[in-house]
N, C-alpha and C positions, 0 to 999 in steps of 0.2 A: 712786102708781100708775106702772106703766113704758107708756110710750107707744108700745110696739113689740109685735109678735107673735113675735119672737126678736131674739137678739142674737148677731150672726156676728163673731169676733174672730180676729185673726192670733195666731199664737203668739210668734214671734220678735220681739224689740222691744217687745212689750204685755206679755205673760205670761211670757214666758221672757227671760233675759238672760245674754249672754256677757261674760267678762271681758276688755274691750278693752285695759286696760293690759298684760295677759299677750300678747295678740295683737300689741300693738305691741313689746314685750319679744322676744319670738321673733324678729320681723322684723329688729330692732335687731341682735341676736346673731348671726344668720345672715347678713344684710346681703341678704335676698331678699324680693322683693315679693310675699309670700304673697296678703294681701288681693286686690290686685288681679288676681294670677292665679287663685287659687281663685274669685272671683266674675265672672271673664271669661265672658261669656254662652255662648261655644262649650264650655267646659269645665263650666257650672254646670247648664246646659238639660238635658243628658241624664240626670242623675240626679234632678232635680227632676220630671221627667215620666215616672219609673219605667223609663228605657231604659237606665241603669246603676246599679251599686250605689255605695254611699257609698265602698266600698274601691276600686273602679274610678276612681271620682272623685279620691279622694287620690293614685292612681298617676299618675291624667293632669295633676295640678298638680306631682308630683316630676319627671315627665318634661319638662313645660314649664319647670321651673326647673334642668334641666340633667340630671336624672336619676341623679346620684351619690349616694352613700351620704349626704352631707351634706345634699342637697335631701330625701331620703327622711327623714331624722330631724327636719329641720325641719318638714316636712309633718305627720309623726308628733305631734309636739308641739302643732301647730296644731290638728289635729281632734279632740285631746284636751282643748281648752281647758275649764276649768270654766264651767260653766252654773247658773243658779239660777232659781226661781220669786220674781216679785215678789207676795209674800203680800199687799200691799194691794190689787193688780188682783184675784188669786184672792179674797180676802174680798168684793169689791165684784160680783164676777161671780157668786159664790155666792148673795149677797142677791137678785140678779137673776133667778137661776134658780129662785129659789122661785115666781117668777111666769110667767116664760117660758122657752124652751129657750135654752140656750147652746151654740153650736157653734164649734169651732175650726176656722179655714179656713186652711191654711198650705201654702206652698211648700215641700215637705219631701223626705226621701229616704227609701230603704227602712230606715232605723234609726228613724224616727219613734217607732214604738211602744217601742223599748227605752228611747229618752229620755224618752217621757211615764211610764213606769214608774220610771225613776230619778228623776223629778220627785215622783213621787206624783199625776199628773194622769191616769193610766189611765183611772179612772172618774170624772174629773171633770167633762167636758163631756158634753152628751146625745149628742153625735156629733162626729167628727173627719172633716174633709174633707182629705185630704192630696193634694196635687198628684201625688206619684208612686204613689198608687193609683188615682186617677180619669183619670189621662194628660193632664189640663190644668192650666196654673198661672197664679195671677194676675199680671197685668190680665186675661187672657182671660175673657169675660163668663160664658162656659161654668161655671166653676169656683162663680161666684156662684150661678148659677141650680140647680146641683146642690145648694149648702148651703141655699137657701132652701127648696128642694123636701123636703130631709130635715128641715128644722124645721118643716116643715107650714105654712109663711107666703107670703103673696106678697111678693116682692121689696120693693114700696114699704112694707111693714109690717115691714122688717127694719132693723136699726141694724148697720152695718158697722164696725168698728173696725180701723185700721192703723198702723203706723208709717211706711208709705211712701206719699207722696200718690199718685203714679201709681195705686196699688192703691184707694186712698179716692176718686179721681176716677171709675174704672172703675164702682165699685159705684153712685156715683151716677148715672152715665149710665141705670144699670137701673131708677132711681127709688127706690134705697135711701138712708136717711139715712147719711151717713159722717162718720167722726171721724177726723180724721187725729191720732193719738196722739203725744205727745211727755212729757207728765206725767200723773199719775194726775188732776189738776185737770181735764184735757180730758175724761175719762171721767165724773168726777163732776158735771161740768157738765150733761150730758146724762141721766145716770143717778141724781143724787142719793146 
């Protein structure tokens, strides 16, 4: 029996994974700090709050890396990195979903729906709370409250799963049970 009324799960780093070796390869080939630049809070925050598009984010990265054709080509390769679904996590969450709602809670951009479609996840979750659509991002407490409300569950009856510890800690402050995801064993320990 599931001891929660809802499971709220992150997308990236839990259900979806990116090819980090390819990211490192692109950085090495171009000699550019793509990861550090792309995830600089000044550049990543506007698109994750719905204030800029993924295309505008990509352009801001290219400009920050010098703005030449080489930088643009590196960024183009970087944003097209291969990603995939962790089928073991999907299967576990699908089993949980037979008993309680599963809500994806993600800091995402305007391309999230397209990515979910490519992953075959468009109709997987009972709902998706995207930071780009609601205008707040983890670890802001408001996004957790939105997710719990959409699940129809009190925060203290929710399990929250994320690969980033600060996001898990923020959920715990609201009374949620938090799982810091590193491997499938972290989830199976709580959900069976």
